[in-house]
C-alpha positions in Angstrom: 0.0 0.0 0.0 1.6 3.3 -1.1 1.4 6.3 1.1 0.7 9.9 0.0 3.7 12.2 0.5 3.1 14.6 3.4 2.8 18.4 2.8 6.3 18.8 4.4 7.7 16.3 2.0 6.1 18.0 -0.9 7.3 21.4 0.3 10.9 20.2 0.4 10.6 18.5 -2.9 9.3 21.7 -4.6 12.1 23.7 -3.0 14.7 21.2 -4.4 13.0 20.9 -7.8 12.7 24.7 -8.3 16.3 25.2 -7.1 17.5 22.7 -9.8 15.4 24.6 -12.4 16.7 28.1 -11.5 20.3 27.0 -10.8 20.8 25.5 -14.2 18.5 27.8 -16.1 19.6 31.1 -14.7 23.1 29.7 -14.5 23.1 29.3 -18.2 22.0 32.9 -18.6 24.8 34.0 -16.3 27.3 32.0 -18.4 26.0 33.5 -21.6 25.8 37.1 -20.5 29.0 37.2 -18.5 31.3 34.8 -20.5 29.6 34.4 -23.9 29.6 30.7 -23.1 26.6 29.8 -25.2 26.9 29.8 -29.0 23.2 30.8 -29.5 19.8 31.0 -27.9 19.1 27.3 -28.4 21.9 26.3 -26.1 20.4 28.4 -23.3 16.9 27.0 -24.2 17.9 23.4 -24.0 19.6 23.9 -20.7 16.3 25.2 -19.3 14.5 22.2 -20.8 17.0 19.7 -19.3 16.7 21.4 -16.0 13.0 20.8 -16.0 13.6 17.1 -16.9 16.1 16.7 -14.0 13.8 18.4 -11.5 11.0 16.2 -12.7 12.9 13.0 -12.3 14.3 14.0 -8.9 11.1 15.1 -7.2 8.2 14.3 -9.5 7.3 11.1 -7.7 7.0 13.2 -4.4 5.4 16.5 -5.3 4.6 16.1 -9.0 7.4 18.6 -9.7 5.1 21.6 -10.4 8.1 24.0 -9.9 5.9 26.7 -11.2 3.1 28.6 -9.4 1.1 29.1 -12.7 1.0 25.3 -13.2 0.1 24.7 -9.6 -2.8 27.1 -9.8 -4.0 25.7 -13.2 -3.9 22.1 -11.7 -5.9 23.3 -8.8 -8.6 24.8 -11.1 -8.7 22.2 -13.8 -6.8 19.1 -12.5 -8.2 18.4 -9.0 -5.0 19.4 -7.2 -5.9 20.0 -3.5 -6.4 23.7 -3.0 -5.1 23.6 0.5 -1.7 22.8 -0.9 -1.6 25.7 -3.3 0.0 28.2 -0.9 2.7 25.7 0.5 3.6 24.7 -3.0 4.0 28.3 -4.2 5.9 29.3 -1.1 8.3 26.3 -1.7 8.8 27.3 -5.3 9.7 30.9 -4.4 12.1 29.6 -1.7 13.9 27.3 -4.1 14.2 30.0 -6.8 15.4 32.6 -4.3 18.0 30.3 -2.8 19.3 29.4 -6.3 19.6 33.1 -7.2 21.6 33.7 -4.1 24.0 30.9 -4.8 24.5 32.0 -8.4 25.2 35.6 -7.2 27.9 34.3 -4.9 29.5 32.3 -7.7 29.3 35.0 -10.4 29.6 38.2 -8.4 33.1 39.2 -9.5 32.2 38.8 -13.1 29.0 40.7 -12.7 31.0 43.6 -11.3 33.6 43.4 -14.0 31.0 43.5 -16.8 29.3 46.5 -15.3 32.6 48.3 -15.1 33.5 47.4 -18.7 30.1 48.6 -19.9 30.2 51.8 -17.8 27.0 51.2 -15.9 26.3 51.5 -12.2 24.4 48.7 -10.5 21.0 50.0 -9.6 21.1 52.8 -12.2 19.6 52.7 -15.7 21.7 50.4 -17.9 22.3 47.8 -15.2 19.5 45.8 -16.7 22.3 44.1 -18.7 23.3 42.3 -15.5 20.0 42.3 -13.7 18.7 40.2 -16.6 20.7 37.3 -15.1 18.0 37.2 -12.4 14.7 38.9 -13.2 13.5 39.3 -16.8 13.1 42.4 -19.0 11.4 43.0 -22.3 12.7 43.1 -24.8 15.7 41.1 -23.8 18.7 43.4 -23.2 21.2 40.6 -23.8 22.5 42.1 -27.0 23.5 45.3 -25.1 25.7 43.2 -22.8 27.7 41.6 -25.6 30.8 43.1 -27.2 33.3 45.6 -26.0 31.2 48.7 -26.5 30.1 51.0 -23.7 26.4 50.7 -22.8 24.3 52.8 -25.2 21.2 54.3 -23.5 19.9 55.6 -26.8 20.1 52.1 -28.4 18.4 50.7 -25.3 15.6 53.1 -25.6 15.1 52.2 -29.3 15.2 48.5 -28.4 12.4 49.0 -25.9 10.1 50.4 -28.6 10.2 47.1 -30.4 8.3 45.2 -27.8 5.5 47.2 -26.2 3.8 46.1 -23.0 0.8 44.5 -24.8 3.0 42.4 -27.0 5.1 41.2 -24.1 1.9 40.4 -22.1 0.5 38.5 -25.1 3.7 36.5 -25.6 3.7 35.4 -22.0 0.1 34.4 -22.1 0.4 32.4 -25.3 3.7 30.8 -24.2 2.4 29.7 -20.9 -0.9 28.5 -22.3 1.0 26.2 -24.7 3.2 25.0 -21.9 0.2 24.2 -19.7 -1.7 22.5 -22.5 1.3 20.2 -23.0 1.6 19.5 -19.3 -2.1 18.5 -19.0 -2.1 16.5 -22.2 1.1 14.4 -21.6 0.1 13.7 -18.0 -3.5 12.6 -18.8 -3.6 8.8 -18.4 -6.5 8.6 -20.8 -4.4 10.1 -23.6 -3.3 7.1 -25.6 -0.9 9.2 -27.5 0.9 10.5 -24.4 4.5 9.4 -23.6 4.7 6.3 -21.5 6.8 5.3 -18.5 7.2 8.7 -17.0 8.6 10.2 -20.2 6.2 13.0 -20.2 8.6 15.3 -18.4 11.0 15.0 -21.3 8.4 16.5 -23.6 7.5 19.2 -21.1 11.1 20.2 -20.9 11.4 20.3 -24.7 8.3 22.4 -24.9 9.9 25.0 -22.7 13.0 24.8 -24.9 11.2 25.5 -28.1 9.1 28.2 -26.5 12.3 29.9 -25.3 13.7 29.7 -28.8 10.7 31.7 -30.1 9.8 34.1 -27.2 13.0 34.8 -25.3 14.2 37.6 -27.6 11.0 39.4 -26.7 10.4 38.8 -23.0 13.3 36.4 -21.9 10.5 33.8 -21.8 9.3 33.5 -18.3 6.1 31.3 -18.1 6.8 30.9 -14.4 6.2 33.5 -11.7 8.6 31.9 -9.3 11.4 31.8 -12.0 11.1 35.6 -12.4 10.0 37.1 -9.1 12.2 35.3 -6.6 15.4 36.0 -8.5 14.2 39.5 -9.2 13.5 40.1 -5.6 17.0 38.8 -4.7 18.6 41.1 -7.2 16.7 44.1 -5.8 18.3 43.3 -2.4 21.6 42.6 -4.0 22.1 46.1 -5.3 19.9 46.5 -8.4 17.1 48.0 -6.4 14.6 50.0 -8.4 16.0 48.7 -11.7 15.0 45.2 -10.7 11.8 46.0 -8.9 10.4 49.4 -9.9 7.6 49.6 -7.4 5.2 52.5 -8.0 6.6 53.5 -11.4 6.4 50.4 -13.6 4.2 47.4 -12.8 5.1 45.4 -15.9 7.1 42.9 -13.8 3.7 42.1 -12.2 1.5 42.1 -15.3 3.9 40.4 -17.8 5.8 38.0 -15.5 3.2 37.1 -12.9 -0.4 37.8 -14.2 0.3 36.8 -17.8 1.7 33.3 -16.9 -1.1 32.6 -14.5 -3.7 33.6 -17.1 -1.9 31.6 -19.8 -1.8 28.5 -17.6 -5.5 28.8 -16.8 -6.2 29.1 -20.5 -4.1 26.1 -21.5 -5.5 24.0 -18.7 -9.0 25.0 -19.7 -8.4 24.2 -23.3 -7.3 20.7 -22.3 -10.1 20.1 -19.8 -13.0 21.6 -21.8 -12.0 20.6 -25.3 -9.2 18.1 -25.8 -9.9 15.9 -22.8 -13.4 15.3 -24.0 -12.1 13.8 -27.3 -9.8 11.2 -25.6 -12.9 9.1 -25.1 -15.1 9.7 -28.1 -18.8 8.8 -27.6 -20.3 6.1 -29.9 -22.6 7.5 -32.6 -24.9 5.8 -35.1 
C-alpha cells in the first residue's frame, strides 16, 4: 500500500525541484551574458529544458514537480489538485528559486561587477538591466547590449524597448504559458493514448519549454513561471539592483507580464485541455 507524501515532504521536494530549475536555467543565462559561453539561444533554451527534466525525475514522484506557481494554480482549477496545498507549493517554489539566485550571485559576483565596469554602468542605475537580466526578466531582452566591448548605449536601449511594447510582451507570455500548460495537461493525462509512457512526459514538457524559449526569449526572456522571475528579481533588488530590478510604483510590468500573464496563460491552457481536448480522448459512440 503506497502512502501519499506529506505536505512537508512535498514542500521540500518543490524547494529542491525549483532550485534545480533556476540554478541550471539562470546559471546558463549568467554564463551566456558574462562569459559568452553559449553559441546561441538554443543552447540556453535546451539547458532550461534539461533542468525541467532533471527536476521532474528528482522530485516528480514526491510532489509532482510543479516547480511553477502558474502550473500549480492551473492544476488546482482544472486538474483536481488539492487547493489547501496551493500556498505551500507556491511558497516552496519561491524559496527554491530565491536560494538558487543567491548561490548564483555568490558564484558570479566578481564577473557581474567586471561586466558593469566594462560597460560603464552602475548597479541599480539605468543600464544595469544588462546584468540584472541574469536574475529577473526584462522586455525586450537586453542581452545584446551586454555583448561586445562597446560601452552601454542608452539611446540604443531606448530604441530597443520600442520594439516590444507592453501589450505584445503580455500576449507573448500568455500564449507561451498557455501552450506549456496545454502540453503539461495532455502528456500527463492517463486517458491520452498518444501521451509518452513510463514517466517520459517530463521530457516533452522540458522540450516544450526549450522551443518556447527559442521563439519568445528575444521578446520577454521567456518567463512562463512567476517563481522563476519574481524570486530571483527580488533577490537582485536586495543585492544592489534596487529600483531597476523591482520598480515599485513606477512600472508594474514585472507584475503584469511576468506574474499575471503566466497565470492567465496556464489557466487558458488547462481550460483548453479540460473543456475541449480531454473530451475527445474518449469519443462517444454514434450511429
